[in-house]
N, C-alpha and C positions, 0 to 999 in steps of 0.2 A: 504493499500500499504506499500511499504518498507520505511525505514528511508531515508528521503530526504536530509540528510547531505552528500553531495558528498565526498567521502573519498580522492579524488585527488585535491580538491580545494586549499589547502595550498601549495601543491607541485607546482601547475601551476598558482597560484595567480599572480605572477609577469608577466607572459605571457598574462594572461587575461587582466590585466591593460594596457599592451602595445598594444594589439589588439584593445581595446576600444579606446585608444588615437589616434591610427592610423585611425580608422573608423571615429572619430569625425573630425580630420584634413582633411580627404578626403572629407567630406560633407560640413563642415563650410568654409574651406579655409581661406580667408581673412575676412569673416564675412557674415552674412545673410542680403544682401542688401535690400531684400524686407521688412523684419521686421524693420530694421533700418530706412527705409524711412517712415513707417506708425506709429510706436509706440515710445513713450518717454521712457527713461530709468526707470522712476518711475512707469510706468504702470504695475500693478500686476493683476493676474487673477487666477481662479480656472479651473481645467480641470479633466477629468477622462479618464481612459483607459477602453474601453468597448469591450467585446468579441462578435463577430458577428455570431459565430457558436459554437456548442458543441465540447469540446475536452479536452486535458490535457494541463495545463499551465506549461511552462518552460521558465525561463529567467527573472523572476521577479527580482531576485538579480542582474542580469546583467543590466536590465533597470534602476534599482536604481543607480547603479554605473555610468551609462551614464549621468543621470540627475545631479547627484552630482558632476561629473567632469566638467560639463558645468557651474553649478552655485551652490554654497553651500547654497544659500538662499532658494532654492527649497525644499519644504516640500513634502515628498513622503510617503504616507499612503497606504500600501498594504492591500487589503481586503482578499486575498487568499495566500496560500503558494505554492511555487513551487511543482509540482507534483499533484496538486489538479484537480479534475474533475470540469469543468465549463460548464455552459449552455449559450446559445445564449442570448445576452442582458445583461449578468452579468457584473457588474463593478468590476474590479479586482484591480484598483489602483485609488486613488484620489490624485491629486497634486495641489500645490499652490506655486506661485512665480512670478518673473518678466516674463511677456509674451514673451519678446524677448528671454529669456533663455529656456522657455518651447518649443518654436517653433524650436530653435536651436538644441535641444536635441531630438526632436520628432522622426524624421526619423531613426536616428541611433538606438535609443532605440527600436523602432518597428521592425526594420530589425532584430535585435538579437531575440527579443521576439517572433515574428511571425515564424521565421525559427525554433528556439528551440522548440516552442510549436507544430509546425507541426511534427517535429521528434518525440517528446514525445508521441503525439497523435497516430502516426502510430505504434511506438514501442508498446504502450499499447494494440493496437488491436492484434498484434502478441502474446503478453504475455497472453492475455485473451484466445486466441485460444488453448494454450498449458497448461493452468492453472491446469489441472488435471493430469498432468505428471510431471516427474522429470526434464524435459528439461528447460535449461536457453536459453534465446534469446540473442544472441551476436551481436555487431556491428562489422564493419570492418574498413579498412583504406580508404575506398571510400568516403572521406569526402571533403567538399569545401576547397581548399587550403588556409591555414592560419586560418581556423575556426575549425580545428579538435577538439580542447579542448571543444569548445562550442557544437559541434555536439555530442560528446561523453557524455558530461554532460547531454544533453537532452535525450539521450537514457537511461541513468541511471534514470532520472526523470520519464521516461515513464515505468519503471519497468524492463528494460533490464540490461544486464551486459556488462561491457566494456572488449573488447578483447585488444590485444596489441596496445599501442599508436603510435608505430613507429617501425622502423627496429632495434632499439637499446635495446628494453626491453624484447624481447622474440625471440627465434629462431623459424622460420617457413620455413621448407624445401619444396619448391615448385617444379613444374615440370621442370622448367629451371635449377634449381640447380641439380636435379637428372640427367637430360640428360647430363649436363656438367661433373658431377662427375662419370658418367658411370652406376650407379644404386642406388637404395635407400640405400642399406646397406653401400656402400662407402661414400655416402653423410652424413649419420648419423655419421660414424666413424670419418670423417674429422672434423665435428662440435665438436664432443666430444674431439678430440685431441686439437682443438683450445681453447676450453673453459677451459680445465684442471680443472674440478670439480667445476667450478663457479656455483653458485645456480641460473641458468637461465633455464627456462622451454624450453623443446624442443618439437616442434609439427611438424608432417610430413604430407604433403598432398599426398594422393593416389587417383588414378582414376580407379583402378580395384582391384580385390580380390588377384591377384598374388602379387601386390605391398604391399598389406596389410599384407599378410603372411610373406613377406620378412622383412617388418618393425617390425613385432612382434619378430623377432630373435634379435633385439636390444632393449635396454630399452630406451623408450621415454615416454613423459608425455601425449601427446594427438595425436590422429591421425585424420586428416580431410578427410572425404569421399567426394570427389569433383565430383559434377555432376553425381552421381550414381543414378540409378533407384530405386524405392521403393523396389523392389525384391532384388536388390544387397545390399541395406542398411540393410534389414532384415538378409541376409546371413552374412554380416559383423558382426552384433551384435551377432549372434550365434557363429561365428568363434572366436571373441574376448573373449566372456564370462566374461566381467568385468575386464580383464587383464590391459586394458588401457582405458582412457576416449576417447569417440568418438564424433566428431563434423561433422555436415553435412553442406555443403556449395554448392551454385549453384542452380539456378532455384527455390528458395524457394519463395512462395508467400502465401497470406492469404487463398487461396483455398486448398493448399496441405500441409501446415505446421502442421496441427493437425495429418494427416496420418503419416507424417515423425516422429513426436514426439512419436507416439504410438509404433514405432519399438523398443524403448528402448534406443535411443542414449542420450547423456548427454547434448550436445549443438547443437544449430542451429544458424549459422550466416547468417545475412540478409543484403546484401549490399544496397538494396533500402531504408533502414532506413534513410541513410544519403546522398546517391548519387542522389536521386531524390524525396525528400519529398515535399508534398504539404504544403505550409505555412498556419498557422491558421490565419483567418481573425480577426484582432484587430485594433482598431482605437483610436486616441486621439480626444476627444471632448471637446472644450473649452466652 
């Protein structure tokens, strides 16, 4: 698999820490009254994080940050790296420390770890379907509010590639922009006038071949073929002839992604990676 060092980590590290702190505050509140009632402050124990089904692990680093924020006394020994394939019953982390602290951190750590691993696992399934083509699997902005950074990190760990992080880092001219501007050409020209040669990528969403032809009269970086049939996608590839990068979006699933990739497009974006992932079953066993 790819290098598992996410290139955006340093950029978003402060945000990651803020979200983790907020998640812990949400869960712990004024304290874990159950554990405080049962255990003494000096009681220490060992635990392990165990995977209950096959998949791709993502979020080990986040889980470590959660446990360490709860209690610096906790010893966190990871047995696998983020992005690794794991099997049912495999121990991925061993931990040791005050039992109160372990139980305080448990749910928050698992919430991040299970969601991120579910996203990485699904992403990897799509990536494997197109591995014999040039296609890159992309994520979208269809993420859990407040968790976008973690969702996109998980996509990367599953072998996918990150699309834009928000409305601020890339232009994507969509149908509503085009309708309001009047047509594709006008929308592109208005964007270029506003950007004034800023080094920001411009992508245009089209839903028919006429819009594609109109887009090709202006210089853009990527054209998104939105909800087109396989026959239309093939026509688009023949029409473009490598003049611009092509992305397919809409209605993509594990059953049709291989056929779409075989048309010769460059990217396939998949909203389901992050808008409705099945979490990977992982538990803490004391």
